[in-house]
Every structure is written in structure tokens, then in C-alpha cells.
N, C-alpha and C positions, 0 to 999 in steps of 0.2 A: 383441405386440412384444417383442423380446429386449432386456430392460432390464439384464440382467447377463450378461456374457460367460461362457460355460462353458469351462473348460479341457478340450480334447479329450485323450484318453488318449495320443495320440502326442506331444502337446506336453509332457505330464507326463513321459513317458519320455525325450524329448529333454532336458528340464531335468535329469533325474537323470544323464544321460550328461555334460551340461555340468559338473555338480558334480563328477563323477568326474574329468573332464579338468582341472578347476581345483584338485584336491586337491594341497596342498603349495604352491600359489601364492597362494591366498586362505584366510584362516582359515575354518573350517567355520561358525562362528557368524555370519559375514557372508554366508552363502548360505542363503536361506530359500525353501522351496517348500511349506511346510505351509499348511493352510487359514487359520490365523489371520493370519499375516504377509502372505500374498499378498493376502488381502482388505483388510488394513489399508492396503496401498499401492495399492489398486485405483482410487482416485479422486484427482483433483487439484481445483483450485478451479472447474473447469468443470462443465458439466451432463452429463458423460460418465463412464462407469465401465467398465473392462475389468480382469479379474483376471489378473495376470501369472502365467506358469508358474513363473517364478523371479525372486526379488529378490536382487540382489547389492549390497553396499556397497563402493564402490571408493575407493581413497585415493591411488593413484599411476598414472603413465602406464604402467608395466609391467603393472599390474593391468588397466587399460583394454585394453591390447594383448592380454592373456591372455583376457579376456572376449570380445573380438571374434573371436579365433582359435577359441575353443571354440564360440561361437555359430554361426560360419560353418560349422564342421565338422558341426554337428548341425542346421543349417537353421532356427534360431530367430532372429528379428530382435531387435535391441537398441534400447531407448529410454533416453536419459539423462534424469535428473531432478535438479534442484537443490532449490529450496524447494517445488516443487509448487503454486505460486500461479498456474499457467497457466490462462487463462480460455477457451481454445479447444480443449481436449482434446489438447494437445501432449505431455503427460507421463503418458499412460496407454497400456497395451499388454497384449496377451495373450501376449507373448513374454517376453523378458528385460528386466526393469526395472533399470537400473544407476543406483543412487542415490549421489550424491556424499557422501562421509564427511568426516571432520575433516582429511584430508590436503591439502585444497585451500584452506586458510585463509591463504594468503600475502597479506601487505599490506606494501608498501614505498613510502614517500613519497620522491620524488626531491628533490634539492637545490633549494630555492626553492619547492617544492610545485607547480611547473608541470606535473608529471606524477606519476601514482601507478600502481604495478603491483599487480594484484589477482589472487588465485586465484578460481576460479568458485564457491567456497563462502562467500565474503565477503558479508555482508548489506549492501545499498546504504547504509542509514542509518549503519552502522558505519564505512564508508569516509568518508562525509561528516562524521561526528563527528570522525574523525582529521584531516580537512582543515580543519575550522572555525577552529582557531587561526591558520591562514594566510589566512583570508578567501577560501578556495577550496572548490570542490565538484566532483563529476563532473557531466557534462552531463545524462545521463538522470535523471529525478526521478519515477519512477512513484509512484502513490498508495500502492502496497503496499511502499514502500521500507523500512519497518521489518521486513519479513519476507522479501521477494524477494531472490534472490542474483544475483551478477554473471553466473554462467553463464546464467541465464535471461534476464537483461537483454541480453546480447550476442546470444544465439540468437533472441530475439524482436525485436531492435532496439527495445527499449522506450523510450518517451519519458516524458511526464508533463505536469504542470501548467504548468511554465515552460520546458521544454526546447525546445518547438517542433520544427522539422525540423533546424535548424542545429546543435543540441547533442546529437543522439542519438549512439549508439555509432558508427554508420557515419561520421559527420563528426568525431567527437572521439577516435577510436581512433588511437593512435600505433603500436601494435605488437600482434600477436596470435601466440599459440602454439597450434597446432592439430595433432591427430593424425587422419589419414585412416583409412579402413576397412582398408587393408593394413598399418597399423602405422607408416607413415612419419610423421615429425614435421617440421613447418615452423615455425621461429621467425622471423617476418618482420623482427624487429629485430636479428637476428644475421647479419651478412654470411656467416659460414661456413655457417650453417644454410641460408641461401638458396642458396648455391652447391651444397651437398650435395643439396638437394632438386631442383635443376635436373638434377643427374646421376642421381638416383634416379627421378624421375617426368617425364622429358621428354615422354612421351605425353600426360599431363594438361596440361602447360603449353603444348604445341603445339596441343592442341585448344582451349584457352582463347584462345590467340593467334588461331586461325582464327575462333572465335566473335566475338571483338572486331572483327575486320575485316569479317566478314559483317554484323554489326549496323551498323557505321559506314558501310557501303555502302548502307544502306537509310534514306534521309532520313525517310521516314514513320515507321519504327519508332523512330528516334532521337528524333523529335519527340514521339512517344507516351511514351517512357520519361522524357524530361525533364519533360513535362507532369505525369505521374503522381507524380513525386517533388517537385513544388513544394509539395504539401501532405503531411500525414502519410499514410504508406502502408506497411502491413506485409502486403499481399496478395501471396503468391507469393515468388519469390526476388528478391534485390536486383539487378535487371537494370541499374540505374544504374551498377553496377561495370563493365559492359562499355562504357559510354560515357565514364565519368569517368577511367578509367585505361588505360594502354597496356601496362605490364609485366604479364605473366601472373601473377606472384606477387602483385602488388598487387590484381589482379582477383580472384584466388583468395580472399585473406583478406577482401575486401569481400563476396564471395558467401557466405562463411561467416556473416557478420553477418545476422541475420534468417532464417537457414535452418532454425531450430527443431530443431536436432540431427539433421537428415536428411542432412548432407554430411560431418560430422566431429565430433570432440570438442575443445572449447576448454578448454585446461588453464591458460591465463594470458592476461591482457590488460593493456596499459598505456594509460591514458587521458591525454590532454591535459586538464588540469583547467580550469575556467572560474571567473570571479569570483563570489564570494558577497558582494555589497556589504553593508556593515554598517548602512547607513541605508535605512529602508523606511517607507512610508506605505501604509495600507490603507483601503479603503472598500467598503461594500456599497451599490450605487447602484440604486434602483428606477427603472423607466421605465413610461410609460403603456401601451405595447403592444410586442409582439415586434419589429416593424419598426424602430421608433425605437431600440430597444436594439441590434439587429443593425447598424444604420447607424453608431451610435457605436463599436461594437467594430471595425467595418471601418476607421474613421478612426484608431482607436488602434493598429491593427495595423502601421502603418508600411509599408504596401504589401506586407505579408507578410515583410518583412526582420526577422530576429530581432535584438533588442537586449539588452544587459545593463544599460544605464542608461536609465531611463524606465519605461514600462509593460511589465513583464516577465510579468505574468499577468492574464488577464481571463477569468473563469469565468462563462459564461452559465448562468442558473438559471431555468427556466420557472416559471410561477405554481403549477402543481400540485406541483412539487418543493418550492417554498417552503412550501406548506401543510403538508408532512410535518415541517417543523422549526420551525413557527411558535411552538411553545411554548418555544423556547430563549430565555433572557434577552437575548442579543445581538440578537434579532429585534425586540424591543420598539420601538426608535426608528423602525423602518420601517413599523410597522402602519398609522399614519395615511395612508401614501402608497400603500398597496396597494389596487388595484381587482381585480375578478374576472379581469382579463387582464394583470396587471402582472408582467412578469419582472424580474429584477435581474441586475446584473453585479458580481462580486467582483473588485476590482482591487488589484494590488500595483504600487507605483511604487518602484523602488530606485535608489540612487545611491552613489557612493563618499564623498560628503561632504554635510553638511547644506545648504549653499548650492545645490548642484546638485539635491538632492532637492526643495527648495522651488520651483526653476524647473520641474522636470519635473512636479510636482504641479499647478502653475498651468496648464501646457499641457493636462494631462489634464482638469482642471476645465472649461477653456474648450470642449473637444471635447464633454464630457458635457452641458454646459449647452446647446450648440448643437443637440443632438438631443432636448431636452426632458426631461432627467433631473429627476425630481421631488424628489430630496433628495440632496445631495452633501456628505458629511461625512468627510473624510480624517483619519486619526489615525496618529501615530507610536508610540502606546502599544502595547508588545509584548503586553500582556495582552488588550487589546481586539482587536488583530490576530489573536491566537490564537483568541479566541472567534469571530470572524468566519469564520476558516478552519475552525473546528470545525463551523460551519453547513454549509459545503461538504462536508466529510468526513462529516458526519452523514447524508448521503443513503443511503450504504451501510447505515448502521445503521437509519435510519427505514424504508427500503424493506424491509430484511430482517426487521425486527420487525413490520411491518404486514402482511406477506404471510400467507396462510393456512398453518397448520401442515400439513406433509406435502408442500408444494410446493417445487420447485427454484427457486433464484434465478438468473435469466438476466441477465447484464451484457454488453451489446454496445457497440461503439464504431464510429462511422462518421465520415467527413470529407467536406467539400465545399469548393470554392473560397470563400474568405472573402467575396468580393463577392456571393455568392448565399446567404449565411447566413440572412437573414431568411425568404426563401421556403422554404429547406431546413427550418428549424425548424417552420414551419406544416405543411408536407407530411409531415414525420416524425410529428408529433403526430396528424395525420389517419390516417396509415397504422396506427399503433398502435391507435387507437380502432376503425377499420374491421375489424380482425382480432381484436377481443375482448380487447385488452390495455389497457383504459381506466385501470387502476391504475398503469400504467407512469409513470415520471418521467424527465424529460430534463434534462440538465445537461452541461457539458463545457468543454474548453479552447478557448474560442472564438477566441483569437488565431490558432490554427492551423486554424480551421474544423472542429474536432474535437468531436463531440457524443457523449455517452454516454447510454444509456437502460437502466433497470432494470425488469424485469418478472418475474412468477412464473407457474409452471404446474406442474400435477401430472401427471407423465408416466406414472403408473400408471393413469390414467383413459383409457377408450376415446376415441379421437378427438383426444387432446391432441397426439400426434406429427403427425397430419395437419394440425391447426391451425397448429402451429409450422412445418411444411413450407410451407404456403401463405404464411404471413407471410414466411418467409425468401426465397422466390422474389420476392414483391412488394418486399421490401426491396432485393434485388439489382437489380431493375428501376429502382427509385427512385434509389438511390445511384449505381450503376455506369453506368446508361444515361442517365437524365434529367439527373443533376447531374454526371456524369463525375467522380465522387468516389472515395473509398476505402471498401470494404465493411468493412475492418478497418484502423483508423488506427494502433493501437498495441498491440493485444492479440495479434497474430499470427494466421496463417491457421488452423492446426490442422485438426481434423476439422470444426469448425464451418463453415468457409468453403471447404474444399477443393473442394466441388462447384460453386463459383461463381467460381473463379479464371479460367476461360476466358471466362465471360460478362463479367467486368470487363476483362480484358486483350486479348481477341480471340484468334483461333486462332493467328496467327503467333507472338505473344509466349508463348502457353501452350506451344506445341510447343518453343520455345526453352528454357523452364523444364524441360520434360520431358527434354530432351537434357542439361541441366546435371545433373539428378539422376542420369542414367545414366552420365555422365562420372565423377562422384565415387563413385557407389555402384551399379555395374552389377548386383550381386547382390541389391539391395534389402534390405541388411542393417540399415540404420538407419531406424527409424520408418516403415516402408512405410504408405502411406495418409494420412500427415500431410503437408499442404501440396499434394501432387500425388496425386489420387485419381480414377480413372475412374468410380467408383460415384456416380451422381447422387443417391443417398439416404444417403450417408455421414453427413450432418449430423443425421439422425434415427435413427441406429442407436446401440446401446449407451448410450441415454439413462439418466441416473441418476434413480433414485426415492429419495424421502425418507420411508420408512415411519415412522409414529409409534412411539416407543419409550419415551420418558420426557418428561413435561412440562417438566422442567428443561432439556432439550437439543433439543427438537423444532424449535426455530427455527434450529438450527445450519445454516449454509449451506456448511460444509466448505471454507472459504476458506483455512484454514491459518494465519491471522494469529496464532493462539494459540501456535504451535509454538516460536518462539524463547524464550518464557517458561517452558517446561516443563522441569523438571530431568531427566525420564526420556526426553524426545524424543531419538532416536538410539541409546538404549540398549535400550529396549523399545518402548513406544508413546507417541504424543503425544495430546493431548486430541482433536484431529480424528480420529485413528485409533480412539481408545476409543469415540467417538460412532458412527463408521461401523460398527464391529464390533457395537456394542450394537444399532444399527438392523437389521443383518443378522440377528442372533440373534432379534430381535423378529419380523422378517418370517418367518423359518423357523418360529418357534414358532406364529405365526398361520396360516401356510399348510399346515404339516405335510408339506411336499414332500420334505424330506431330513433325516430324524431323525438319521442317522449324522453328517452334516455339522454339524448343530446341536450334537450331543453333543461333537464334536471342538472346535468353537468355544467352547462353555461351559467345557470342561476346560482348554483352552489359554489362556483369557483370564485365569485366576486370577492367575498371577504377573505377566505383563507388563501386564495391564489393571488389576488391583486392587491387588496387593501392592506394586508399584513406583510407584503413583500417590502422590505426596506429599500430595495433597489440599490443596495450598497455595492453589489457585484464582487463582494469578497469571494463568492463562489468561483469566480473565474481564476483566482489565484490558486485554488486547490484543484481545478479541473484539468485533466490531462490534455484537453484540447482547447483550453482557454475560453470556454463558453461563458458569456455574460447573460445569465438568466434574467437579471434585473433589467437589462436593456430590452429584452423581449417583453417583460411585464410593462415597462414604460410604453412600449408600442401598443400593447393591449389596452392600457389606460387611455391612450390618445384615441384609439378607435371607439372606445366606450363613451367618450364624452359627447354630450348632446348640445343642442343650441343654447340652452340656458347656462350650462357650465362654461361654454365658450364665451358667452356674453359677459359673465361674471369675471372670468379670467382676463378678458380684454380690458374690462374696467379697472381691475386691480393692477394690471400691468401699466396702465396709464396713470394710476394714482398711487404709486408705491409710497410716496411721501405721506399721504393721508393714512394709508394702512399702517405704516411704521409708527406714526404718532398715535394711532388708535391702540395698537398693540402695547406700546409703552405705557399709555394711560391705563389700559385695562389691567395690565400686570401690576402696575403701581396701586391701583384701586383695590385689588384683591389682597395685596400685602398690607395695606392700611386696614382693610376689613378684618384681617386675621389678628391685628393688634387690638382692634376694638371689641370684636365679638368672639374671637378665638378660632383656632384651626378646625375644631370639630364642626362648628356651625357652618363655616365656609365650605368645608369639604362636603358636608351633607347637602347643603343647598346646591352646590355645583353638580353633585351626582344626580340629584333630583331633576335639575334643569337638563342635564345631558340625556336622561331617560325620556323626558317629555319630548325632546327634540330629535330623538333617534341618534344621539351622540353627534349632533351637528354643531354643538358648541364645544369649545375646548375645555379640557380639564387642566386647571392651573394649580400646580402643586406648591407646597410650602417652600420648596427649594428653588422655585422659579421667581426671580426678583426683577424689579424694574431696572433696565439697563441705563448706562450713563449717557446715551445719545451720542451724536457726533461730536468729536473733540473740536476745540477751537482751531479754525484754519490757520496754518502757519506757512510762511514762505521764506526763502533766503535771498531772493533778489527779484526785482521787477524787470521783466524783459518785454520788449515791444512785440507782443504776439496777440493782437486784438481778438477778443471773442465777439460773439454776435452783437453785444451791446456797444462795441466800439472801444471799450476800455481795455487796458493792458491786463495780461494774466500773469500771476506769479510763476516764474520758471527758474529752475535751478541752473547754476553753473554746471558745465559738463565735466564733472569730476566723479571719480569713484566714491568720493566721500559724501555724496548727496543721495538721498533716498526719498521716494514718495511713499508715504504710509496710507494705505486704504483700509480703514476699519470696516469689517464686514457688517452687513445689516443685522445679523444675529447678535454680534457683539454689542452693537449699538442699542438693540432692543432689550436684551436680556442680561441681567447683572449676575455677579458671582455671589455665592452664599457668604455669610459672615464667618470670619475666622478670628483667631486670637493673635494674628500676625500683623494687623494694621496694613492690609494689602491695598494697593491702588487698583482702581478699575482697569480692565485690560487696555482700554484705549489710552488712558493716562500713563499706564506702565510702559506701553510700547514707545510712546513719545519720549518719556523720561530715559528709558534704556538707550534709545538711539542717540539722544543728546549726550548721555553719560559716556557712551562709547566714542563720542567725537564726530558724529554724523551731522550733516546739515539736513534737517528734516523738513519736508514739505507735507503738510496736511491739507488736502484740497478743501475748498469751500463748497457750500451747497451739497453736502453729502446726504441730507435727509432724503430717503427714498431710493438712493443709488444701490443697485443690486446687480450681481453678476448674471442672474437668470436661472441659477440652479434650482430654486424652489419650484419654478414653473415647469422645468423639464421633468422633475421628479413626479409631478402630478399629471403628466401627460399632455402638457401644452408646449410643445417644442417651438412653435412660431412665436408665442409670447416670450419664451425664454430668450430667443434670438433678439426680439425687439428690445427687451429690457437690457440684455447684455450689450447690445450695440450702443445703447444710450450711455452705459457706463464707460465703454471703450472711448467714445467720443469725449466724454468729460475728462477721463484720466489722461487722454492724449494731449490735452491742453497743458497738463502739468508735467508731462514727461518729455516734452519736446519730441512728440511723436515716437516715443520708445527709446530715446537716447538715455533717459534716466530710469534706473531700476525702480520697481514697485514691490513693496512687501505688504502682505495682508496677515491677519491674525487668525484666520480659520482655514484649516486644511481643506475643508469642503470647497470653499471659494477658490483657493489656490488651484486645486485640481481642475475645477470647472473652467477657470479662466485660462489655464494652460491648454486645455483641450478645445475650448470653444471660443475664446476671446481673442481679440487683436492684441490687447495688453496682457502679457504673461506675468502674473504675480508670483513672487517667491513666497513660500510659506514661512511662518514665523520660526518654526523649529530649525529648518535648514539655515536660515539667515542668522538667527541668534547664535547658533553654534559656530558657524564659520566666521562670522564677522563682528559679533558683539561680545560674546563670552571672552575671547582672547584679550579684549580691551578692558575687562572688568576685574575687580578683586572681590572674591567671595568673603564677606565679612561676618556673616551670621548664618551658617548652614543649618538646616533643620535636621533632626536625627534620622528620619526616614520619610520617604515620599512614595506614594502609590502612583503608578503610571498606567494610563489608559491609552492604547493605540486605536484611535477611531478608524473607521473604514477608509476614509480618504487618505489618512496618513499611511495606512498599510498599502494602499494602492500606489501611493507616491513613494513607497519604500523608505519612509522616514523614521522607522522604528529606532534605528541605531542613533540617529541624531537626537531624538527625544530622550532616549536612554542616556546618552552622553551628557545632555543638559541636566538630567535628573541626578546623575552621579556627581556632577559638579555642585549641585545645590544641596545634597543630602549625604549623610553618612552611609545610608543604605537605601536601596531601591527595591520596590516590590511591584512587579508587573502584573496587571490583572490578566492572568493566563486563561481564566475561564470565560472572559468576555471577548468576543470578536467585534462585531458591530454591536453597539449598545442598544440598538433598536429605537433610538429616539428619532432618527431618520428625518431631520427637518422638523416638521410639525406633527409627526406621528406620535411623539411623546405627549402631545396635547390632545389629539383626537383618538388615538388608539394606545392609551397608556399601558395596556396589558402586554403589548409587544416589548416595550422597554422593561417592564417588570420581569418578563420571561427571559429576555436576553441577559439580564444582569442578576439572575436569581442566585448565582454562586459567587458574586463579586465579594461579599463579606469574607468568604473563605480564603481569598487571596490577600487579605489585608492583615498585616501583623498587629498584635494588640497595642503596640506602642506607636502605631502610625496614626497621625492626626490630620494629614492633609494629602490630597492627590492632585494630579495635573492631567489636563486634556488639552487638545488644540482646537476644540470647537466648544462654544459656550453652551449650546443646547445639550450636547453630550455631557458636559460637566454638570449641568442641572439635573439630568436624569440620574447620573451616578451619585450625586450628592444626596438625592432622595433614597436611592436603593442600597448604596454601599455603606452608609452609616458614618461617613466622614465627608467633609466638604471637599469638592473638586474645583480647582480654579485653573486659570490659564497659565501656561508656561511663563508668559511675560510677567504676570503679576507676581509669581513666586520668585522669579529671577531678579526682578527689581528689588524685592524685599531683602533677599539674601545678599545682594551686592550693594545695599544702601550704605553710603559712607557714614 
């Protein structure tokens, strides 16, 4: 079986000619045809993989037009890709893969928030976050909304848990801007554009006019179309456009919706927003058997009519699915009511006010009770509701984690008429069992008759493709024929279902869809084989394998949920891409089939794969199975280190005090030089030196200043606890009012930028705050060179990290009475590392200042507004709420840098790979209000990078808190 598409020589040559044609129109760095990047972009979230001949990053309509022209001239097809979360193989190709870049991030909320205009690169959750203050949202609500982008949502007509049929893109779209394959653009909301398009493409509009009348003259076909779209349906083209609209332009833009990028390129969309009611009550309700549960859901569905007040979500969860999440705390109240055959339904009731909510909950309770629900317990508590929905969302996690390593995760979705839901569930379960997928779990958006099931298979094993083929045909027969349902309810047709479109729709409708494709794309330029494909075995070709590569990442399902959190995604590689390439390298190493390609991948992986990985592991917070890609990269860095690097690291670890002094002196010297000869001269000389040394010397920016060094040692009492010299050591009384303050090495080495607020350095501010709050403060002596070891671990020297960390543990132990006295540090990075690797567990400044210092202070001079950056360690420590609470206490308003996850400074990467910091913070200025003059972070190096990139100075939480609480 051909599990990895090989690029034929002629396609590679065509790709080279396309690059030549695009020279001067696209930056060369945004056109990639090397083995590394083409493989990195070879997979989406589906079970298919095809290696593109060329990857191009597009940012404007002119660039889209140029790519289409060049690709047409060279005979290579084009596939557009947004987030790559497609589940049916829509975003893979062996031609040209055109990936949406930053240029499509437009978002404008119209007056009153009744409409919102979005570019195709906007993440759905970010659009909803912007609408939340208005109690509005967009209609589509896919489960992947924290990752998926508007371009994919429009092109797949995605729906979700609450959206149903009525609130998908097709029904809530107010306007669409689309480019066709010949480069013509139609903006359906612009009368001038509509008239211009009528003049430019009368052939297409006339053909659509004729199709409309042809369909309307066929009552049988009209009835079929109307029936198919009463439930969720994303199989084939949106034929309902031909019966719902008369104007050919209106028909055209509705045909684009759900066309999976095979008819044109969507560059902008305006949605009519829908209510997001602020009052909600949630319950997870068990039933004695599937039939009673399904009958209750049918009654709750309001005859299939979508509502925004009342029951807005009802998620069916079969018993086997419940078993995979039974360990979660929120499941505990249900356990006494579960039998071997008990499903449950997760219900949301929403309303615009509390009184209406109470009435709607009462209606739901009566229906549930009438069908024998065994436990009904609605709650308006947001935390409890979140925990219950985590159960539902946890199926992706639990099924992904439970599957055997090396298998692909298959996530399918089907739909049937709501009045047949009970029998449908039983038959679907039987079908999975009969075909050897006993471990599959079933759940879904039951109000719309939409069921999902997840299963796993290893497509590298003989017979696995044949097994999947037999199952797919049986599924088509069950869903399309027996239940007259939808073989794809919301995931799109793609390659997965293209072979079954005719079986579902019938010959007449299928031929109609084929004619639509030819009308829009007679040259088969856009994603040929997606949605319409004459190959009866397309669904079992190009199947993705998941070779074992590293136990840390072997469970990765390549869904892409990690990518929005990664600071290097879009600049070099994302976590998903690092894992995919690592798997391919492992496969090639094991098979020995192509040593030259393996060597190329190994060599090319160093900078984009290892050097530019921040190793922040924020990817793990987004990952359904908690994979820490950064930890994998740390291991690869350790394996790559040679004897010279080990020797240098060993020397540095033994001479950290010397290195610290050298860094402070060097940073101070460049600051002085800037005052004497100017920033331009210093920056120019620095860049020249970096080029001559292959970037082996650091780039020191204007925002990086000399640090204050270690603060003066302080103690509260001498205790007879001799150190190695025989002299007593300062030890505190054993009271909660005593704290040991450990200033991190980064805080000692690097200072804060100048501000207008007369701020104290972080070290001095921490001591002052602690004393102001009434604490007995111990500042250990001999701090120069003391380090937790985290910088060594991040560079791939775990042994040296342990050595340096142990030295700090021993030193701090003398001042804490071996752990009896608490320690606080001023850097989230150090706190996290010490908690995970050290004997001394240091509290981070945010959590300690909020809990024990702020209540003892009086804010005397708050600032008007403060920007807040949550660095990667703070996020992994889940300290966002603490930092934001401090910010709210210090300022009239708070602006969180929502566009910045990890800032990419990553220890010293801001010095040696400054382009990572620049890329990660490229939108930071957009998050900062015009009247904001200061920001806060809990790591000094992050603050330095943000000060340079964001346009305002960023300082430590302690420095600002001391200033605003100064008597």
C-alpha cells in the first residue's frame, strides 16, 4: 500500500518553474520545496498524507492570483490550507499547497455587534472572544474552535455542538468575498463588485441560472435536496443553493460554502452573529438504556427547529464512551446510576435572564423525567458546567491516549433523522463491533441527529486498509441507504467520503455536482480529487502511518491543536510538524530505504526543528493527550551535543559566578556604548559580528540593560547551624512571617527599561514589598552564580542542570532550616523548574504577592492601564488569574497580550535567535491600548523582549506593585 505519496520528478520540475515564475511577486523564503518543509506540511488532522511538490505562504489576493496563474501555466493543482485541522483529507496534496499567512487576520465588529467581518486566518475562538462583551458569537461552533480558522469553517460549512443546521455558515453568512480560478473577485456585499462580476463572468452566471431552473423543474430532485438539508450534511456541494436562491450571484456564494476549496478562494466573510445568552444551566443526565435516552433527546429537539433560548445543546454519550472518562471527578455523582448499558446526555439550557432560565429548565426536567432519566441535577455553577463539558471534550483525549501506539486516530461523523436516533445508535454500535472496531466510542450532537465515533487502526499492517474499506462501504450502506442520513454531517467530504458521494445522493444529483465543479474549475486546478473523485478506492489511498519515534510523542494524533500556542509556528516548524518529521526520520532510519533523504532531513531539521523550538511546552496545554514536544526536542538537543559542547557546558556549570559577572559587564558595556556612539552604530557592529561568527555571539538589544546584581544579604536571626567554614549561618525563626527571597540569575543579570514611574529594580522592590507587608526577610549571601539549572536543561545538558541545581538546593537549604522556611523567587521560569526538579520548592512572585503581600498593602497611586504578559512558565503554573488579579489592583484597566503565548525569548534565544522573539511578538502592539504606557511580566528576559517589540516598557510585577503601593 502506498502510504506516503512520492513526488514525481516532473512535479518537482514544475514546482521549480512555478518558483521562477513567482520570483519578485513572493518572497523566496515563503516558497518551499525542500524535503523538510514539504514533509512538514504533508499531513492535516485526517488519516491521509501527501507530500506537496511546493509549499507557498500567501498573504494577499494578488499573491493568490499569482500562484493560480503560475500553477495553471505549469500544470500543478493548488490546495488552500488554513489551520490544517481538516478531518477528511481536504488540506493535503502532491501539488502546490497554498498556506494562509498573517495577511488574512482581519477582524471588524460592526456597530451593535450584529455582524462581524473576518479574514480566513482568524481563529474561531478569537472571534467569539471579541464578541463576548456584546453577548454575541458566530453561529458555527466546532469543537476545534480554539485552533480552526474561518477559512476552513466556511469551506467545510462547519457546525458544532450548539450550532445545529440553522446557525452554520450557509445560513448565517451575510457577505462573502471570493476569488475564482481565473483571478476574478466577487464581493457579494458590494453592489459595484456584483455588477462588475456580472460583466466579467456572464458565462458562469448564465450557467448557474440555467442550473437553478433545471433543478426547480424537477420536483423529485427538489424534494431530495430539501430532505437532505433538514439534518446536518456536508457530503458534496451545497445543492440547496440551487433551490433556496434565484439570483445567480447568491447561488454562487452559497455554492462556495462547503466546497472545500475546490471552487474558489475565500478571502473574507461577514457573519450575522447570534445570541450568546449569559444565563446557562447544565446537567449530565443518565438513562437506563439508549432508547429511552434517544426518545428524550427527540422530545428536547423541538421538532428539529433550532432555538437560542431553551435546550441549546444535547450531547449523546454512549456507555462505552462514559467508561473512558469515568475517572474524572465530575463523573462521581453519576456512578451509582450507571448500569452496563446506561448512556447519558449532556444538556445545556440557556436564556437571556434568570426567570426564563428557570422556566426552560423546568420544561427540560419534565421531558427527561417522562422518559425515565435516573438522575437529573441541573446547575448554574460555571465551574461545574465547565467540568461536565470537559467530560464531553475528554473523549478526544481519552480515546487518543487509550489507542495503541503507532495507530492512526480516525474520527468520523454521521447524521440521521432525529426521530430514528435510538435505532441508529444501536445499529452503528453493532457495525463498529462487527468490523473489528470494538474499542471505538460513540458520542455526538444529538439535537441534530449527529453522531461522532472515534476508532484507531495501524495502516502499516497488512489488511488494515482492506478492513477500513469494508467498514466504509458498510457504513455508507447503513447511513446513506438504510437511514437516509448524512455520511459526513460536519467534517466535510474530502478524500474520505469522495468515493461515496454518488451512493448517498444518487446519480442525478452526483452528475449535477460534477457539472458544478466543471463550471467553476474546468482545468481541475483546485484540489482535484477532493469531494468529487471517480476513483472508488480514493478513501484507502495515501493513508497516514504513525511510526514509533519517541515515547514522549508516540501518542500524537497530528490534530494541530498545539499550533496556536507555539511561538515558532509560521516562522519555522510547529510541534505537530516537529513530531511528523521526527517520525519520518525514524521510519527512514529503521527501513534504510533512502539514506540521502534521511541525511537531508537530519541536516535541515537542526535550525527549524531544534534551534528555534522554545521548549516552552505550551503545546502540551493545548494537546488532547498532553504531549510535551519541547521535552522531546530537549532530548534531541542532548543527543546532538558533542564533546566540545559538553566540555564548555561543564566549565560554565562550574563557573556560573564568572559567567554571570561577564554577562552583566557585557550588557553594561553595550549600554554605555549606545550612549557614546549611538544605537545605530552598536546595532550595526553587533550584526556584523554575528554574521562573521555564524550568530555565535549574542545580539544585545537597546531594551536589554545591565541588571542590579545580587541584593545585599539580610537575615533576621543568627542560629547555630555551622556551614563548611565553621561559622554560623543566618536562619530565621520558624514562623509564617519569615520568607527567604531568592532573586533569579536572570533578574540579577538583566535590568528593566527606563520608565517615568521611578521604579526600583526587581530585587530591591521584592525586598521592600516583603518588608512593607511585615515579613521578616532573609536574602542569602553569596548569590553570585547561584542558578536553578533551567538554562542548562533547555540547552540539552540535563546532567549539568542537575549539578547546578543541586548546588543551589544545598545553599538555600542552609537558610531555610532544610525546608521549614518558605522560599519565594521573582521568575516564573525558575519557580517552575525548582518545583519540578529541585529539593527547595520556590513560590513564584505572582502567587505569593497576591495571596500574602497585596492584602497587607494600600494602593496609593494606581496607573491608568497596564498590559499583562503571561509567560510560558506562568501559564504552565496556571498563574494567569493571580497575575491578572495583581494587575487589576495596580491599574484602572488591564490589557492582556492575547496574541502572545510564549514570547520566544526562551532564556537566551532572544540573544542568539532574536528572530524567534520578533516572530512570537509580532502582533503584541495590537493588544496594547493607545493610553497604555507600561506592561508587566514575571520573567526579566521576557520583559526585555517585549519592551523592544511591543513599544512600551515591560517591568516586573514586583517593581510596579512597589511603586503603586509606595506610602
